[in-house]
C-alpha angles and dihedrals in degrees: 000000000000096000094074126116092245089064089060092048091049092047089053089052089050091051092049095045098042103028117023095047089067092052102047123055119235091220140336121252127223093268092055097254119128125246106225130192092254089064093068124051093203095055092042091052094049094047094046090044089055091050092049092048090052092050092048089048090054091053092049093068093130093057103054095175092057090044089054092049092049089052090053091049089051091051090051092049090051090051089053089050091049089049091053090052093049090048091049093049096044099038096061112067126212120339098332099125110325110069102167133004116241132215089254090076090064098049093091089060091056090047091051091052093052092044090053090050090049092049090049090053091047090051090049091053091048091051090049092053091047091051092051090049090055090058094058 
């Protein structure tokens, strides 16, 4: 059913991955301009992939096992994205190109938190259905 709490969590992840990343810069460059997600094809693809996975997971409400697996895949893709950001911020020393980290670098962490909450709610629904099936 679409009126479950995991739908709200997954919609929040979709909003973060497809909306907020275009508003907040990932980091600021030397000249003071912001580096946004649209400036890198890799980051854009990973964020939009995360948003698409969350939307597909919302639609798969009848197949809770697949919904759970898609949530796990989305968590893994967000960890890869976070790893790329950590590598980018630690690889470049001093003021070479990254001057200041932006809030956009921390958006995958927020997405991971909401994805974990969604997977917990999906697991709770699955356990409820299994317990009702045992009573039959």
